C-alpha positions in Angstrom: 0.0 0.0 0.0 1.2 3.6 -0.6 2.9 5.1 2.2 1.0 8.4 1.8 -2.3 6.2 2.2 -1.2 4.9 5.4 -1.0 8.2 6.9 -3.9 8.3 9.3 -2.3 10.3 12.3 0.1 12.7 13.1 2.4 9.9 14.7 2.2 8.1 11.5 3.1 11.0 9.4 6.1 11.5 12.0 7.1 7.7 11.4 7.0 8.1 7.8 9.0 11.1 7.9 11.6 9.7 10.1 11.8 6.5 7.8 12.6 8.8 4.6 14.9 10.9 6.7 16.7 7.5 7.3 17.2 6.7 3.9 18.2 10.2 2.9 20.9 10.3 5.5 22.9 7.7 3.3 21.4 8.6 -0.1 20.8 12.4 -0.1 20.6 12.5 -3.8 17.4 10.2 -3.7 14.1 11.9 -4.0 11.1 10.1 -2.0 8.2 9.0 -3.5 5.2 8.0 -1.1 3.1 6.6 -3.6 5.0 4.6 -5.9 1.9 2.3 -7.0 -0.8 3.6 -9.5 -4.4 4.0 -8.4 -5.9 1.7 -10.7 -8.0 -1.3 -10.8 -5.4 -3.6 -11.3 -3.0 -2.3 -9.1 -5.7 -2.2 -6.2 -6.4 -5.9 -6.7 -2.8 -6.6 -5.2 -3.3 -4.1 -2.3 -1.5 -5.3 0.7 -2.8 -3.3 3.6 0.0 -4.8 6.2 2.8 -2.9 4.0 4.1 0.7 3.7 5.5 1.1 0.4 7.8 3.8 -0.6 10.3 4.9 -3.4 13.5 6.5 -3.6 14.5 7.7 -7.2 17.9 8.9 -7.9 18.6 11.6 -10.7 20.3 9.0 -13.2 21.7 5.7 -12.8 23.5 4.7 -9.4 26.5 2.3 -10.4 27.3 1.7 -6.7 23.7 0.5 -6.1 23.3 -0.9 -9.6 19.9 0.8 -10.1 17.9 3.9 -10.7 15.5 3.6 -7.9 15.1 2.0 -4.5 11.5 0.3 -3.8 11.2 -0.3 0.0 8.4 -2.2 1.5 7.8 -2.1 5.3 5.4 -5.1 6.6 4.0 -4.0 10.0 1.7 -5.6 12.0 -0.8 -3.3 14.2 -0.7 -4.8 17.5 -3.7 -3.5 19.0 -6.9 -1.2 18.7 -4.6 1.9 18.9 -3.1 0.8 15.9 0.3 0.8 17.2 2.7 -0.6 14.4 5.5 -3.2 14.9 7.8 -3.7 12.1 8.0 -7.2 11.0 10.4 -7.0 8.0 11.9 -4.8 5.3 12.2 -5.5 1.7 14.3 -3.5 -0.6 14.5 -3.5 -4.5 17.0 -2.0 -6.8 14.9 -1.2 -9.8 15.5 0.0 -13.4 13.2 0.8 -16.2 13.7 -3.1 -16.9 12.4 -4.3 -13.6 14.3 -5.5 -10.5 17.9 -6.1 -10.7 18.4 -7.1 -7.0 16.5 -7.5 -3.7 17.3 -7.3 -0.1 15.2 -8.9 2.5 15.3 -8.7 6.4 15.1 -12.6 6.8 17.8 -15.0 7.1 21.0 -13.7 6.4 20.2 -10.2 4.9 22.4 -10.9 1.7 20.9 -9.5 -1.7 19.9 -11.7 -4.4 19.6 -10.8 -8.1 21.4 -10.3 -11.1 23.2 -6.8 -10.6 24.3 -6.6 -6.9 25.2 -3.4 -5.2 28.5 -2.8 -4.0 29.6 -3.7 -0.5 30.0 0.0 0.9 26.2 0.4 -0.3 25.2 -3.0 1.0 26.5 -1.8 4.5 24.2 1.4 4.2 21.3 -0.7 3.2 21.7 -3.0 6.3 22.0 0.2 8.6 18.9 1.6 7.2 17.3 -1.6 7.8 18.7 -1.9 11.4 17.5 1.8 12.0 14.0 1.1 10.7 13.8 -1.6 13.4 14.8 0.7 15.9 12.5 3.4 14.8 9.2 1.8 14.9 9.4 0.8 18.7 10.0 4.4 19.4 7.0 5.5 17.4 4.6 2.8 18.9 5.0 4.5 22.2 2.9 7.3 21.2 -0.8 6.7 21.8 -2.1 8.3 18.5 -0.3 6.1 16.0 
């Protein structure tokens, strides 16, 4: 689900802004996109309300990341009626106009798979972003208005 569609409170907006900031700290040239999916019947058919999807687009080709865009999907679980989120996992895909070049999933050994993998320094940055996201969501979920 598009990240912009998930924002239903000030606390959610704050959590989303912090998530964007985490990525921009490592990749300042990337432009965030909080609505990476089209709003059409075919796309809505694949709606996953338990995810927050956002993208980061580079001004051109990123040779170190081997992609033009990062598509990030945060899988969350709302723990109770106050809708406090719990981050269950992160999926980051390196994308081009031709499709997915690589993917990194926070399951198992967190190693990327795909045809064209990012360089080790950028992989370390991606791992740091994922760890920081896991640290971020418990902080945000302490607020009662999430």
